[in-house]
C-alpha positions as CSV (number, residue, x, y, z in Angstrom):
1,S,9.7,-0.9,-12.5
2,H,8.0,1.9,-10.3
3,L,7.8,-0.8,-7.7
4,N,11.4,-1.7,-7.9
5,H,12.1,2.4,-8.2
6,L,10.3,2.4,-4.8
7,L,11.8,-0.8,-3.7
8,L,14.8,1.1,-4.1
9,Q,16.3,-1.6,-6.5
10,T,17.5,1.5,-8.8
11,R,19.4,3.5,-6.1
12,S,21.8,1.3,-5.0
13,S,24.8,-1.3,-6.3
14,P,24.1,-4.1,-5.0
15,P,20.2,-3.2,-4.3
16,P,18.5,-4.2,-0.9
17,P,16.9,-7.9,-1.4
18,I,13.7,-7.6,-1.1
19,P,11.5,-10.3,1.2
20,H,10.4,-12.8,-0.3
21,L,6.4,-13.5,-0.5
22,N,4.8,-16.5,-1.2
23,L,0.6,-15.4,-1.3
24,S,-0.4,-19.0,-1.0
25,Q,1.1,-19.1,3.2
26,V,-0.4,-15.8,3.5
27,S,-3.9,-16.7,6.4
28,D,-6.9,-14.5,6.2
29,D,-9.4,-14.1,8.1
30,H,-12.4,-12.6,6.1
31,A,-14.6,-12.5,9.1
32,H,-12.5,-10.8,11.6
33,E,-14.4,-6.6,12.1
34,A,-11.5,-5.0,14.2
35,T,-11.3,-1.3,13.4
36,G,-7.9,-1.4,11.4
37,W,-7.9,-4.4,11.0
38,S,-6.2,-6.4,7.0
39,F,-4.2,-9.8,6.7
40,L,-0.8,-7.8,7.4
41,Q,-2.5,-7.8,11.2
42,D,-3.1,-11.6,11.2
43,P,-0.7,-13.4,14.0
44,R,-0.6,-16.2,11.6
45,N,1.3,-14.1,9.3
46,Q,3.6,-12.7,12.4
47,T,6.7,-14.4,10.8
48,L,6.2,-14.2,7.3
49,F,5.6,-10.0,7.8
50,A,7.8,-9.6,10.2
51,G,9.9,-6.2,10.1
52,S,8.2,-4.7,7.5
53,E,6.9,-1.2,8.6
54,R,10.7,-0.1,8.9
55,W,12.4,-2.2,6.0
56,I,12.6,0.7,3.6
57,L,14.0,3.5,6.5
58,N,16.1,0.9,7.8
59,H,17.8,0.2,4.4
60,I,18.0,3.9,4.0
61,I,19.4,4.8,7.1
62,N,21.9,1.6,7.0
63,E,23.4,2.0,3.8
64,P,25.4,4.7,2.8
65,P,24.6,5.4,-0.8
66,L,20.9,5.4,0.2
67,R,21.3,7.7,3.0
68,D,23.6,10.0,1.1
69,Q,20.5,10.4,-1.2
70,F,17.6,11.2,1.3
71,L,19.5,12.0,4.1
72,K,21.6,15.5,4.6
73,I,23.2,17.0,7.6
74,N,23.2,19.9,9.2
75,R,26.8,21.3,9.6
76,G,25.9,23.3,12.5
77,S,24.2,21.4,14.7
78,Q,24.8,17.7,12.9
79,Q,21.4,16.4,13.1
80,L,20.5,14.3,10.2
81,S,16.9,15.5,8.3
82,W,15.3,14.3,5.0
83,E,15.8,16.0,1.6
84,P,13.1,17.9,0.8
85,K,13.6,17.3,-3.1
86,V,14.3,13.6,-3.2
87,T,11.8,12.7,-0.4
88,R,8.7,14.8,-2.7
89,D,10.2,12.8,-5.6
90,Y,9.7,9.9,-3.9
91,L,5.9,10.3,-3.3
92,T,5.2,11.7,-6.6
93,Q,6.2,8.0,-7.9
94,I,4.2,7.0,-5.6
95,D,1.2,8.7,-6.4
96,Q,2.1,7.6,-10.1
97,F,2.5,3.8,-9.2
98,L,-1.1,3.7,-7.7
99,E,-2.1,5.6,-10.8
100,Q,-0.7,2.6,-12.9
101,L,-1.8,0.2,-10.2
102,L,-5.8,1.4,-10.5
103,I,-5.5,1.1,-14.6
104,V,-4.0,-2.8,-14.0
105,C,-6.5,-3.6,-11.3
106,H,-9.5,-2.3,-13.1
107,L,-8.3,-4.2,-16.2
108,T,-7.9,-7.8,-15.0
109,A,-9.5,-8.3,-12.1
110,G,-12.8,-9.4,-14.6
111,H,-15.5,-7.3,-15.3
112,P,-14.3,-4.1,-14.6
113,A,-16.0,-2.4,-11.5
114,R,-17.3,1.5,-11.8
115,G,-14.8,4.1,-10.6
116,T,-16.6,4.9,-8.0
117,E,-16.2,1.3,-6.4
118,I,-13.1,1.0,-7.4
119,L,-12.1,4.0,-6.0
120,S,-14.0,3.6,-2.6
121,L,-11.8,0.2,-1.8
122,R,-10.4,0.2,1.6
123,H,-7.4,-2.2,2.7
124,V,-8.4,-2.3,6.1
125,N,-11.5,-2.2,8.3
126,T,-12.5,1.1,9.3
127,L,-15.0,2.3,12.2
128,Y,-18.0,3.9,9.5
129,G,-16.9,2.2,6.7
130,G,-17.5,-1.2,7.7
131,H,-15.4,-4.1,5.9
132,R,-12.7,-4.6,4.4
133,G,-12.4,-4.4,0.1
134,V,-9.0,-6.1,0.0
135,F,-8.4,-9.6,0.8
136,I,-6.0,-13.0,0.4
137,E,-7.5,-15.7,-0.9
138,N,-5.9,-19.1,-2.2
139,G,-3.0,-17.3,-2.8
140,L,-4.5,-14.6,-4.7
141,V,-5.7,-10.6,-3.9
142,G,-9.4,-10.8,-3.9
143,L,-11.0,-7.2,-4.8
144,V,-14.8,-6.7,-2.7
145,T,-16.8,-3.6,-4.1
146,A,-20.1,-2.8,-3.5
147,Y,-22.9,-2.9,-6.5
148,H,-24.8,0.1,-5.5
149,K,-27.5,0.1,-8.4
150,G,-31.0,-0.9,-8.1
151,Y,-30.6,0.3,-4.9
152,H,-33.6,2.1,-4.4
153,M,-35.8,-0.2,-5.7
154,A,-34.4,-3.1,-3.4
155,G,-33.1,-1.5,-0.9
156,S,-30.1,-3.5,-0.9
157,T,-26.1,-3.4,-2.7
158,S,-24.9,-6.2,-4.1
159,L,-21.1,-7.3,-3.4
160,I,-18.9,-8.5,-6.2
161,H,-16.2,-10.2,-6.0
162,R,-13.7,-9.8,-8.4
163,Y,-9.4,-11.6,-8.4
164,L,-6.4,-10.5,-9.6
165,P,-3.8,-12.2,-11.5
166,E,-1.2,-13.7,-9.7
167,R,1.3,-11.3,-10.6
168,V,-0.7,-8.0,-9.5
169,S,-1.7,-9.8,-6.7
170,K,2.0,-10.0,-5.4
171,I,2.6,-6.1,-6.7
172,L,-0.5,-5.2,-4.9
173,V,0.4,-7.0,-1.7
174,Y,4.4,-5.7,-1.2
175,Y,3.2,-2.4,-2.1
176,L,1.0,-2.3,1.3
177,W,3.6,-4.5,2.7
178,L,6.4,-2.2,2.5
179,V,6.0,0.9,0.6
180,D,3.0,2.3,2.0
181,P,3.5,2.5,5.8
182,F,7.0,3.9,4.7
183,Q,4.6,6.5,2.4
184,Q,3.1,7.2,5.9
185,Q,6.5,7.6,8.0
186,L,8.0,10.3,5.2
187,R,5.1,12.6,5.4
188,T,4.7,12.3,8.9
189,L,8.9,12.9,9.7
190,L,8.2,15.9,6.9
191,S,5.3,17.5,8.2
192,Q,6.4,17.2,11.7
193,E,3.0,15.8,12.8
194,T,1.4,13.0,12.9
195,V,-0.3,11.6,9.4
196,P,-2.8,9.3,9.8
197,R,-2.5,6.1,7.5
198,S,-5.3,6.5,5.2
199,P,-7.7,3.0,4.8
200,F,-8.1,3.5,0.9
201,L,-6.3,1.7,-1.6
202,W,-6.0,4.9,-3.4
203,P,-6.2,7.6,-0.8
204,P,-8.4,11.0,-2.3
205,G,-6.3,13.4,-2.9
206,A,-3.2,11.2,-4.1
207,G,-2.5,11.3,-7.6
208,G,-6.1,12.9,-8.0
209,F,-8.1,10.1,-7.0
210,T,-11.3,11.8,-6.0
């Protein structure tokens, strides 16, 4: 229900049609090391994920019921600006969704990871953090966490692979595909300065993920 709300399904009638997603059609190069890379940047998925970064924003701008909720017109300058309370509420709903997603992933992906391990998951490669921990494989989302117990004795960490159920996998991909880009746009527009997209699936500070 939280995801439907973030995808504007409860805010207009009829709701905007959600793009179809078949995870078995998603390609992912696990060995690709470029900074900022994830399956969303894979050129083989270009058609599947086309227009994703502006999907929510375009619906808000183009559909009057949504535009009236999120935007207001300055009577003097006739310029559009974001409705502060509505946008803050939307960002709060993202934090609440991520809290629920964290619990679901923790409970459904096999043997639960430690809190510090799952909170360190990155959905894109980073310059210093290395490989991302969110992959697509055989139509499911795989989570890769580093297990540090015994590091001081062995001098190495163990990588633990866990897989999410199909339904949870789709929810997570819909979030990264459609909601997270809009979240970045919204925070940038509200602060009037560029807000970098966090590489973490659960960003530090969002919803208390620290």
